[in-house]
C-alpha positions as CSV (number, residue, x, y, z in Angstrom):
1,M,23.2,13.3,-16.4
2,Y,19.7,12.6,-17.7
3,R,17.3,9.7,-17.9
4,F,13.9,9.3,-19.6
5,V,11.5,6.5,-18.7
6,A,8.3,5.9,-20.6
7,A,5.7,3.1,-20.2
8,Y,2.5,2.1,-21.9
9,E,0.1,-0.7,-20.9
10,N,-3.1,-1.8,-22.6
11,S,-4.7,-4.9,-21.0
12,G,-7.8,-6.7,-20.2
13,G,-8.4,-9.2,-17.4
14,F,-10.3,-12.2,-16.1
15,R,-13.1,-10.0,-14.6
16,D,-16.0,-9.1,-16.8
17,F,-15.5,-5.8,-18.6
18,A,-11.9,-5.5,-17.3
19,Y,-9.9,-2.9,-19.3
20,K,-6.8,-0.8,-18.5
21,E,-4.8,1.7,-20.5
22,L,-1.9,3.5,-18.8
23,Y,0.6,6.1,-19.9
24,T,3.6,7.0,-17.8
25,F,6.4,9.5,-18.6
26,A,9.2,10.1,-16.1
27,P,12.2,12.3,-17.1
28,S,14.9,13.2,-14.7
29,L,18.0,15.5,-14.7
30,S,21.0,15.6,-12.4
31,V,23.5,18.4,-12.6
32,K,26.9,18.5,-10.9
33,L,27.1,22.2,-10.1
34,S,30.5,21.7,-8.4
35,D,32.6,19.0,-6.8
36,R,30.4,19.4,-3.7
37,T,27.0,20.4,-5.0
38,N,24.4,18.4,-6.9
39,F,21.1,19.5,-8.3
40,D,18.4,16.9,-9.1
41,L,15.1,17.4,-11.0
42,Q,12.5,14.6,-11.4
43,Y,9.1,14.7,-13.0
44,E,6.5,12.0,-13.4
45,Y,3.2,12.1,-15.4
46,V,0.6,9.3,-15.1
47,N,-2.5,8.9,-17.2
48,L,-4.7,6.0,-16.3
49,N,-8.1,5.0,-17.8
50,Q,-9.6,1.7,-16.7
51,S,-12.7,-0.2,-15.8
52,Y,-14.0,0.2,-12.2
53,D,-14.6,-3.0,-10.3
54,R,-15.7,-3.0,-6.7
55,G,-15.5,-6.8,-6.5
56,L,-17.9,-9.2,-4.8
57,P,-20.1,-8.6,-1.7
58,P,-18.7,-10.0,1.6
59,I,-21.3,-12.9,1.8
60,T,-20.9,-16.6,1.6
61,R,-22.8,-16.8,-1.7
62,S,-20.1,-14.8,-3.4
63,F,-17.9,-17.9,-3.3
64,D,-20.4,-19.7,-5.5
65,L,-20.4,-17.0,-8.2
66,P,-18.0,-17.2,-11.2
67,I,-14.8,-15.3,-10.4
68,S,-15.5,-13.2,-13.5
69,F,-18.9,-12.0,-12.3
70,N,-19.3,-8.2,-12.1
71,F,-22.3,-6.5,-10.4
72,G,-21.4,-3.3,-12.4
73,E,-21.7,-2.4,-16.0
74,P,-19.4,-2.2,-19.1
75,S,-19.6,1.6,-18.8
76,D,-18.0,1.7,-15.3
77,R,-14.9,3.8,-15.5
78,Y,-12.0,5.1,-13.3
79,E,-9.6,7.8,-14.6
80,L,-6.6,9.2,-12.9
81,F,-4.2,12.0,-13.9
82,A,-1.2,12.7,-11.8
83,N,1.8,15.0,-11.9
84,R,4.7,14.8,-9.5
85,V,7.7,17.1,-9.4
86,N,10.7,16.7,-7.1
87,V,13.6,19.2,-6.9
88,A,16.6,18.6,-4.6
89,L,19.8,20.4,-3.8
90,D,22.6,18.4,-2.1
91,H,25.7,20.1,-0.8
92,K,28.8,18.7,1.0
93,F,30.4,21.2,3.4
94,S,33.1,18.6,4.1
95,E,33.7,14.9,4.1
96,N,31.7,14.6,7.3
97,W,28.9,17.2,6.9
98,R,26.2,17.4,4.2
99,F,23.0,19.4,3.7
100,R,20.0,18.4,1.5
101,S,17.0,20.5,0.7
102,A,14.1,19.1,-1.4
103,V,10.7,20.4,-2.6
104,S,8.0,18.0,-3.8
105,V,4.7,18.9,-5.5
106,Q,2.1,16.3,-6.4
107,T,-1.3,16.8,-8.0
108,V,-3.8,14.0,-8.5
109,D,-7.2,14.2,-10.2
110,T,-9.5,11.2,-10.4
111,S,-13.1,10.5,-11.5
112,R,-15.2,7.4,-11.0
113,S,-18.6,6.4,-12.3
114,N,-20.0,2.9,-11.5
115,F,-23.1,0.8,-10.8
116,Q,-23.1,-1.3,-7.6
117,P,-25.4,-3.1,-5.2
118,V,-27.4,-0.8,-2.9
119,D,-26.6,-3.0,0.1
120,F,-23.4,-5.0,-0.1
121,S,-24.0,-6.9,3.1
122,N,-27.4,-8.1,2.0
123,P,-27.6,-7.5,-1.7
124,F,-30.2,-10.2,-2.8
125,A,-34.0,-9.7,-2.8
126,E,-36.3,-12.5,-1.4
127,D,-36.2,-14.3,-4.8
128,G,-32.5,-15.0,-4.2
129,R,-31.5,-13.7,-7.7
130,T,-32.4,-10.0,-8.0
131,V,-29.9,-7.3,-6.8
132,A,-31.0,-3.7,-6.4
133,R,-28.3,-1.3,-7.6
134,R,-27.4,2.3,-7.5
135,Y,-25.2,4.6,-9.6
136,N,-22.3,6.6,-8.2
137,K,-20.5,9.5,-9.8
138,V,-17.4,10.7,-7.9
139,G,-14.6,13.1,-8.7
140,D,-11.9,13.9,-6.2
141,Y,-8.6,15.8,-6.3
142,S,-5.6,16.1,-4.0
143,R,-2.8,18.6,-3.9
144,D,0.3,17.9,-1.8
145,Y,3.2,20.2,-1.2
146,S,6.3,19.6,1.0
147,W,9.7,21.1,1.7
148,Q,12.2,18.9,3.5
149,N,15.6,19.9,4.8
150,D,18.2,17.5,6.3
151,L,21.6,18.1,7.8
152,I,23.7,15.0,8.1
153,G,26.9,14.8,9.9
154,K,29.6,12.5,11.4
155,F,31.8,13.3,14.4
156,N,33.4,11.6,17.4
157,T,33.2,12.2,21.1
158,G,36.3,10.5,22.3
159,S,36.2,6.9,21.0
160,I,32.4,7.1,20.4
161,K,31.3,7.7,16.8
162,H,28.1,9.6,15.9
163,E,26.1,9.9,12.7
164,V,23.5,12.7,13.2
165,L,20.5,13.6,11.2
166,L,18.7,16.9,12.0
167,G,15.8,18.2,9.9
168,F,12.5,19.9,9.5
169,E,9.6,19.4,7.1
170,L,6.8,21.8,6.0
171,G,3.8,20.4,4.2
172,R,0.3,21.3,3.0
173,S,-2.3,18.9,1.6
174,E,-5.7,19.5,0.1
175,F,-8.2,16.8,-0.7
176,G,-11.7,17.4,-2.1
177,Y,-14.6,15.4,-3.7
178,P,-18.2,15.8,-4.9
179,F,-20.2,12.5,-4.6
180,F,-23.5,12.0,-6.4
181,I,-25.9,8.9,-6.1
182,S,-28.8,7.8,-8.2
183,Y,-31.1,4.9,-7.3
184,D,-33.1,5.2,-10.5
185,V,-31.3,2.3,-12.2
186,P,-32.3,-1.2,-13.2
187,S,-31.7,-4.2,-10.9
188,L,-29.6,-7.1,-12.0
189,N,-30.6,-10.8,-12.2
190,V,-27.5,-12.8,-11.3
191,L,-28.8,-15.9,-13.0
192,N,-29.6,-14.1,-16.2
193,P,-27.8,-10.8,-16.1
194,V,-28.7,-8.2,-18.7
195,Y,-26.2,-5.3,-19.0
196,G,-26.3,-2.0,-20.8
197,A,-28.1,0.2,-18.2
198,A,-28.4,3.9,-19.2
199,I,-26.2,6.3,-17.2
200,P,-28.5,8.5,-15.1
201,T,-28.5,12.3,-15.6
202,T,-30.3,13.2,-12.4
203,F,-29.4,12.3,-8.8
204,E,-31.3,11.8,-5.6
205,E,-28.3,12.3,-3.2
206,G,-25.2,14.4,-3.3
207,F,-22.6,15.5,-0.8
208,E,-19.2,17.2,-1.0
209,G,-16.1,17.6,1.2
210,R,-12.8,19.4,1.3
211,T,-10.0,19.0,3.7
212,N,-6.9,21.2,4.2
213,T,-4.0,20.0,6.3
214,Y,-0.9,22.0,7.3
215,R,2.0,20.1,8.8
216,V,5.3,21.1,10.5
217,G,7.7,18.3,11.4
218,L,11.0,18.6,13.4
219,Y,13.2,15.5,13.8
220,L,16.6,14.5,15.2
221,Q,18.4,11.2,15.1
222,D,21.8,10.0,16.3
223,Q,23.3,6.7,15.4
224,V,26.0,6.0,18.0
225,A,28.8,3.4,17.7
226,L,29.6,2.7,21.3
227,L,31.9,-0.1,20.3
228,P,32.8,-1.6,16.9
229,N,30.2,-4.3,17.4
230,L,27.6,-2.3,19.4
231,K,25.4,0.5,18.0
232,I,22.5,2.4,19.4
233,L,20.0,4.6,17.5
234,L,18.2,7.5,19.3
235,G,15.8,9.7,17.6
236,G,12.5,11.5,17.7
237,R,10.0,13.5,15.6
238,L,7.7,16.4,16.7
239,D,4.7,17.0,14.6
240,F,2.4,20.0,14.5
241,V,-0.8,19.5,12.4
242,N,-3.5,22.1,11.7
243,F,-6.6,20.5,10.1
244,K,-9.7,22.0,8.6
245,D,-12.6,20.1,7.0
246,E,-15.5,21.5,5.1
247,Y,-18.5,19.2,4.4
248,K,-21.7,19.9,2.5
249,P,-24.2,17.1,3.4
250,D,-26.7,18.0,0.7
251,I,-25.3,19.8,-2.4
252,I,-28.5,19.2,-4.4
253,N,-31.0,20.9,-2.1
254,S,-29.0,22.9,0.4
255,T,-26.0,25.2,0.7
256,Q,-25.2,24.2,4.3
257,T,-21.6,23.7,5.1
258,D,-20.3,22.0,8.3
259,I,-16.8,23.0,9.3
260,T,-14.5,21.1,11.6
261,E,-11.1,22.5,12.8
262,R,-8.5,20.6,14.8
263,Y,-5.0,21.1,16.0
264,Y,-2.5,18.4,17.0
265,E,0.9,18.2,18.6
266,K,2.6,14.8,18.8
267,F,6.1,13.6,19.7
268,S,7.2,10.2,18.3
269,P,10.4,8.7,19.7
270,R,12.5,6.0,18.1
271,V,15.2,3.8,19.8
272,G,17.2,0.9,18.4
273,L,20.1,-1.3,19.4
274,V,22.3,-3.6,17.3
275,Y,24.9,-6.0,18.8
276,Q,27.2,-8.2,16.8
277,P,28.7,-11.0,18.9
278,T,30.4,-12.3,15.8
279,E,31.0,-10.9,12.3
280,N,28.2,-12.9,10.7
281,L,25.6,-12.5,13.5
282,S,23.6,-9.5,14.6
283,L,21.1,-9.2,17.5
284,Y,18.8,-6.2,17.4
285,T,15.9,-4.6,19.2
286,S,13.8,-1.4,18.5
287,Y,11.0,0.7,19.8
288,T,9.1,3.2,17.6
289,R,6.1,5.4,17.9
290,A,4.3,6.9,14.9
291,F,1.6,9.6,14.2
292,K,-0.5,9.9,11.0
293,P,-3.4,12.3,10.4
294,N,-6.5,10.5,8.9
295,E,-7.0,13.3,6.5
296,Y,-8.6,11.2,3.8
297,A,-10.8,9.1,6.1
298,I,-14.3,10.5,6.5
299,A,-17.1,9.1,8.7
300,V,-20.8,9.3,7.9
301,G,-21.9,12.9,8.1
302,G,-18.6,14.2,6.9
303,S,-16.8,14.1,10.3
304,P,-13.0,13.4,9.8
305,L,-11.5,10.7,12.0
306,E,-9.0,11.4,14.7
307,P,-5.3,10.9,13.8
308,E,-3.9,7.4,13.9
309,T,-1.1,6.7,16.4
310,A,1.0,3.6,16.7
311,S,3.8,2.0,18.7
312,Q,6.0,-1.0,17.7
313,Y,8.4,-3.2,19.7
314,E,10.6,-5.6,17.8
315,V,13.5,-8.0,18.6
316,G,15.4,-10.1,16.1
317,I,18.5,-11.9,14.9
318,K,20.2,-11.7,11.5
319,G,22.8,-14.1,10.4
320,E,24.9,-15.1,7.4
321,L,25.5,-18.7,6.4
322,L,27.5,-20.6,3.8
323,D,30.3,-18.0,3.8
324,G,27.8,-15.1,3.4
325,R,25.9,-16.6,0.4
326,L,22.8,-17.2,2.5
327,T,21.1,-14.7,4.9
328,A,18.5,-15.4,7.5
329,T,16.4,-13.1,9.7
330,L,14.1,-14.0,12.6
331,A,12.0,-11.3,14.2
332,A,9.3,-11.0,16.8
333,Y,7.1,-7.9,17.1
334,E,4.1,-6.3,18.6
335,I,2.4,-3.3,17.0
336,T,-0.4,-1.3,18.6
337,K,-2.5,1.2,16.6
338,N,-5.2,3.6,17.7
339,N,-7.9,5.2,15.5
340,V,-7.3,2.9,12.5
341,S,-9.5,3.7,9.6
342,T,-11.7,0.8,8.5
343,T,-14.7,0.6,6.1
344,D,-18.1,1.3,7.6
345,L,-20.1,-1.8,6.8
346,N,-23.4,0.1,6.9
347,N,-22.1,2.8,4.6
348,P,-19.2,1.4,2.5
349,D,-18.3,4.8,1.0
350,F,-17.4,6.1,4.5
351,T,-15.1,4.9,7.3
352,I,-15.1,4.3,11.0
353,A,-12.2,4.1,13.4
354,A,-11.2,1.0,15.3
355,G,-10.3,2.2,18.9
356,E,-7.2,0.0,19.4
357,V,-5.9,-2.9,17.4
358,K,-2.9,-5.1,18.0
359,S,-0.7,-7.2,15.8
360,R,1.9,-9.5,17.3
361,G,3.8,-12.3,15.7
362,I,7.1,-13.7,14.3
363,E,8.7,-13.6,10.9
364,L,11.4,-15.8,9.4
365,D,13.1,-15.0,6.1
366,I,15.9,-16.9,4.3
367,A,17.4,-15.8,1.0
368,G,20.6,-16.4,-0.9
369,E,22.5,-18.7,-3.3
370,I,22.9,-22.3,-1.9
371,L,25.1,-23.4,-4.8
372,P,26.4,-21.5,-7.9
373,G,23.2,-20.7,-10.0
374,W,20.8,-22.1,-7.3
375,N,18.9,-19.3,-5.5
376,V,16.2,-19.6,-2.9
377,I,13.9,-17.3,-1.1
378,A,11.8,-18.7,1.8
379,S,9.6,-17.0,4.4
380,Y,7.1,-17.8,7.2
381,A,5.0,-15.5,9.2
382,H,2.7,-15.9,12.2
383,N,0.6,-12.8,12.8
384,D,-2.2,-12.4,15.4
385,A,-4.0,-9.2,14.5
386,Y,-7.1,-8.3,16.4
387,V,-9.2,-5.5,18.0
388,S,-8.0,-5.0,21.5
389,E,-10.2,-2.1,22.7
390,D,-13.3,-0.5,21.2
391,N,-16.7,0.9,22.1
392,S,-18.5,-0.5,19.1
393,L,-16.4,-3.1,17.3
394,P,-16.3,-6.5,19.0
395,V,-13.1,-6.9,21.0
396,G,-11.2,-9.9,19.8
397,N,-12.3,-9.7,16.2
398,R,-9.5,-10.3,13.7
399,L,-8.4,-7.5,11.4
400,A,-9.5,-7.8,7.8
401,N,-7.2,-9.7,5.3
402,A,-4.7,-10.5,8.0
403,P,-3.9,-14.3,8.0
404,R,-2.6,-15.9,11.2
405,N,-0.1,-18.0,9.1
406,S,1.5,-17.5,5.7
407,A,4.5,-19.0,4.1
408,S,6.3,-19.1,0.7
409,L,9.2,-20.9,-1.0
410,W,10.6,-19.8,-4.3
411,T,13.7,-21.3,-5.9
412,T,15.4,-21.0,-9.3
413,Y,18.4,-22.7,-11.0
414,Q,20.4,-21.3,-13.9
415,I,22.9,-23.5,-15.8
416,Q,26.4,-22.1,-15.4
417,T,28.4,-23.8,-18.1
418,G,28.2,-25.6,-21.4
419,S,26.0,-24.9,-24.5
420,L,22.9,-24.4,-22.3
421,K,24.6,-21.7,-20.1
422,G,22.1,-19.0,-19.2
423,L,19.0,-21.4,-19.3
424,G,17.1,-21.4,-16.1
425,F,14.0,-22.6,-14.5
426,G,12.2,-22.4,-11.1
427,G,9.1,-22.7,-9.1
428,G,7.5,-22.0,-5.8
429,V,4.5,-22.3,-3.6
430,F,2.7,-19.6,-1.6
431,F,0.4,-20.4,1.3
432,V,-2.0,-17.9,2.9
433,G,-4.1,-19.0,5.8
434,D,-7.7,-18.2,6.4
435,R,-8.6,-14.5,6.9
436,E,-11.6,-12.3,7.8
437,A,-13.0,-10.3,5.0
438,T,-14.5,-7.5,7.1
439,L,-14.3,-5.8,10.5
440,P,-16.6,-6.6,12.3
441,N,-16.0,-10.2,11.3
442,T,-18.9,-11.5,9.1
443,I,-17.3,-13.9,6.7
444,T,-14.1,-15.9,6.6
445,I,-11.9,-16.2,3.4
446,P,-10.6,-19.8,3.1
447,S,-6.9,-20.5,3.1
448,F,-5.2,-21.4,-0.2
449,V,-1.9,-22.6,-1.7
450,R,-0.8,-21.1,-5.0
451,T,1.9,-22.6,-7.3
452,D,4.0,-20.6,-9.7
453,A,6.8,-21.6,-12.1
454,T,9.2,-19.9,-14.5
455,I,11.6,-20.7,-17.4
456,F,14.1,-18.2,-18.7
457,Y,17.2,-17.7,-20.8
458,R,19.8,-15.0,-19.9
459,R,22.7,-13.7,-21.8
460,D,25.0,-10.7,-21.2
461,N,22.6,-8.0,-22.5
462,Y,19.2,-9.7,-22.9
463,Q,16.7,-12.0,-21.2
464,I,13.7,-13.9,-22.4
465,G,11.3,-15.7,-20.1
466,L,7.9,-17.3,-19.4
467,N,6.2,-17.0,-16.0
468,F,3.4,-19.3,-15.1
469,K,1.2,-17.9,-12.3
470,N,-1.3,-20.0,-10.4
471,L,-0.2,-23.1,-12.3
472,L,-2.9,-25.3,-10.8
473,D,-5.7,-22.7,-11.4
474,T,-6.4,-22.5,-7.6
475,R,-9.5,-20.4,-6.7
476,Y,-8.6,-17.8,-4.0
477,Y,-9.7,-14.4,-2.7
478,D,-8.4,-11.3,-1.1
479,S,-10.2,-8.6,0.8
480,S,-10.0,-4.8,0.3
481,G,-11.1,-4.5,3.9
482,F,-14.7,-4.9,3.0
483,L,-15.3,-6.4,-0.5
484,L,-14.0,-9.8,-1.8
485,A,-11.5,-9.6,-4.7
486,P,-11.0,-12.9,-6.6
487,G,-7.4,-13.8,-7.4
488,A,-6.3,-14.3,-10.9
489,P,-6.6,-17.8,-12.5
490,F,-3.9,-19.6,-14.4
491,T,-1.9,-16.9,-16.2
492,V,1.1,-17.0,-18.6
493,L,3.3,-14.0,-18.8
494,G,6.0,-13.6,-21.5
495,T,8.8,-11.2,-21.0
496,F,11.7,-9.9,-23.1
497,S,14.3,-7.3,-22.1
498,V,17.4,-5.8,-23.6
499,K,20.1,-3.7,-22.0
500,F,22.2,-1.3,-24.1
């Protein structure tokens, strides 16, 4: 069996100088070598060329600027070339035992060149209109290789049923970048901006880094059915990580290289329990710990951050209503993370680690078909995310771009009979509460309510539709963890699809 996916996109945007051109090719092949053995081969190629836009500085005055305003230049560019190959062999020894082995290779090369304010936290001169800028030229690459092997089996110990997963993973990652900076560029007058600055050919600053990470992972999981309505999940993963970072703080005037080597061993357990008092109701609880090297997070001076660790507790209830047509889930959780990478406000091209952060809250989700043709999706979340322990960040500060409250409601109706059968329409509202734009907290992003709508027509093998996003042209913002990103204004999207 084979499949070929191709995509092309050429688009602009509401931000000044916005431009995007994207090519994607993704062929795949699946060969049934025997009744018990399958071979899968997948490849993906991505070629992206677009404008580079860092957004708006995290200051109150940014809310007064037009949402299209860009501190950069029309020449700012970002390019990405990616190749991904996945090869997998799947063999069934019997109805109850299966082995899967997969190799994955990914290469990504990017380049970026852009003009930006020298100081994002205080960009304006004393006249209140002039912004000093600098020019960045960055090229980075990543190489990721992994080999994963899974043995999956089912067996019984008396009346107790087991589903076992046993596996190991080998991986290697390499990430590198040269970074050049020039300050010999013209300033920008925000009240009367003049664009067209010449791209510098000489640079005052330059540094370079390269990181190599070697990983070994061993994991075991057993899903045990103690009773027909009672299941428990027990599992764990043991990680071994060898890390080497090479950093050249001044590649313009010096050959000095700073080398950092580290080795980590970490065990991450996982436990879960599901109980069904009735056929349409499930109660569950889980505990998980996680471990993730911060291999792409670099602090000022080239020092890599310590690995991120996390733990999560969750309890919840899932139910089916209206004879299974409507599902509802209510969950409560607490997540604790250590060494979380966050943007360094004093040096936005680098990161710092938040010592310990917590996120606790509740989530409610409802989805399904209330009546034939009438579908609804509704959700509400309350999330209290804050710094719980740190030596430099203020304890109690909220995490960036994490609203305490958010909610959404989306509903559609499609006519089921008659001459208008297949015609449908719908709408919804999306609420996001106020959020902090940065950590430490320096500016609050106001809450907003966005309204969307749609009208469509569906037949057996084709569909045509119009989607209206931000119907009331609400002004709203998101945060990248440091910079402000204006949301898109009123947008109309037409779609047409055919199945054959």
